[in-house]
C-alpha positions as CSV (number, residue, x, y, z in Angstrom):
1,X,-111.2,-80.5,-26.0
2,X,-114.7,-80.7,-24.6
3,X,-116.8,-77.7,-23.9
4,X,-117.1,-76.4,-20.4
5,X,-120.7,-76.5,-19.3
6,X,-121.9,-73.6,-17.1
7,X,-125.3,-72.7,-15.6
8,X,-126.4,-69.2,-14.8
9,X,-128.5,-69.4,-11.7
10,X,-128.9,-68.0,-8.3
11,X,-127.7,-69.6,-5.1
12,X,-127.8,-67.4,-2.0
13,X,-124.5,-65.8,-1.2
14,X,-122.7,-67.3,-4.3
15,X,-121.5,-66.3,-7.8
16,X,-124.1,-66.4,-10.5
17,X,-122.4,-69.1,-12.5
18,X,-121.9,-72.8,-11.7
19,X,-119.8,-75.4,-13.4
20,X,-122.2,-78.2,-14.2
21,X,-119.6,-81.0,-14.1
22,X,-118.2,-80.2,-10.7
23,X,-121.1,-78.3,-9.1
24,X,-118.7,-75.6,-8.0
25,X,-119.6,-71.9,-8.3
26,X,-117.5,-70.1,-10.8
27,X,-116.0,-66.6,-10.2
28,X,-116.9,-64.7,-13.3
29,X,-113.6,-62.9,-13.2
30,X,-112.0,-66.3,-14.0
31,X,-113.7,-66.4,-17.4
32,X,-113.0,-64.4,-20.5
33,X,-115.8,-61.9,-19.8
34,X,-115.6,-58.1,-20.1
35,X,-115.5,-56.3,-16.8
36,X,-118.9,-54.7,-17.5
37,X,-120.6,-58.1,-17.8
38,X,-118.8,-59.4,-14.7
39,X,-120.2,-56.4,-12.8
40,X,-123.7,-57.0,-14.1
41,X,-123.5,-60.7,-13.0
42,X,-122.3,-59.7,-9.5
43,X,-125.0,-57.0,-9.2
44,X,-127.7,-59.5,-10.3
45,X,-126.6,-62.1,-7.7
46,X,-126.6,-59.4,-5.0
47,X,-130.1,-58.3,-6.0
48,X,-131.2,-61.9,-5.6
49,X,-129.6,-62.1,-2.2
50,X,-131.8,-59.2,-1.1
51,X,-134.9,-61.2,-1.8
52,X,-134.3,-63.7,1.0
53,X,-135.3,-63.4,4.6
54,X,-132.3,-64.6,6.6
55,X,-134.5,-65.4,9.6
56,X,-136.9,-67.5,7.5
57,X,-134.9,-68.7,4.4
58,X,-138.0,-70.4,2.9
59,X,-139.7,-67.0,2.8
60,X,-139.0,-64.1,0.3
61,X,-138.9,-60.4,1.2
62,X,-140.4,-59.4,-2.1
63,X,-143.5,-59.8,-4.3
64,X,-143.7,-62.2,-7.2
65,X,-143.2,-59.5,-9.7
66,X,-139.8,-58.7,-8.4
67,X,-138.8,-62.4,-8.8
68,X,-140.2,-62.3,-12.3
69,X,-138.1,-59.2,-13.1
70,X,-135.0,-60.9,-11.7
71,X,-135.8,-63.9,-14.0
72,X,-136.1,-61.6,-17.0
73,X,-132.8,-59.8,-16.0
74,X,-131.1,-63.1,-15.7
75,X,-132.3,-64.2,-19.1
76,X,-130.7,-61.0,-20.6
77,X,-127.5,-61.8,-18.8
78,X,-127.6,-65.3,-20.0
79,X,-127.9,-64.2,-23.6
80,X,-125.0,-61.7,-23.1
81,X,-122.8,-64.4,-21.6
82,X,-123.6,-66.8,-24.5
83,X,-122.7,-64.0,-26.9
84,X,-119.3,-63.4,-25.3
85,X,-118.1,-66.9,-24.5
86,X,-117.1,-68.9,-27.6
87,X,-119.6,-71.7,-28.1
88,X,-116.8,-74.0,-29.2
89,X,-115.5,-73.8,-25.6
90,X,-118.5,-73.2,-23.5
91,X,-122.1,-74.3,-23.2
92,X,-124.2,-72.1,-21.0
93,X,-127.7,-72.8,-19.7
94,X,-130.0,-70.7,-17.5
95,X,-132.0,-71.8,-14.5
96,X,-134.7,-69.6,-13.0
97,X,-136.6,-71.1,-10.1
98,X,-137.1,-74.7,-11.1
99,X,-137.0,-74.2,-14.9
100,X,-133.9,-75.0,-16.9
101,X,-133.5,-73.1,-20.3
102,X,-131.1,-74.6,-22.8
103,X,-131.9,-72.3,-25.7
104,X,-133.1,-68.6,-25.7
105,X,-136.1,-69.7,-27.8
106,X,-137.4,-71.5,-24.7
107,X,-137.7,-68.3,-22.7
108,X,-141.1,-66.8,-21.9
109,X,-141.9,-64.2,-24.7
110,X,-142.3,-61.4,-22.2
111,X,-138.6,-61.8,-21.3
112,X,-137.4,-60.9,-24.7
């Protein structure tokens, strides 16, 4: 059995996880994740959604430091998801803005 490849990232109005093979967003309740982690993923996606200006989607409603904090929070969630999902069945990567992280060691030091 091959590993399921997931990406933790933000897409406006969607779940925080995406199946890399199909491109479909994945409801975190469909994965073997504890309710507390599912809630954190949902909250993180909702916080990201608040950064967008619906009238001007290419414009953010927040300062850069807020986006950086969301990136850091996403990195912590990513590490939590990787801890819970068995690596024999799942490979999880993290995308913040245009940067793809495959290993936690690739994260900016200030996000630790």
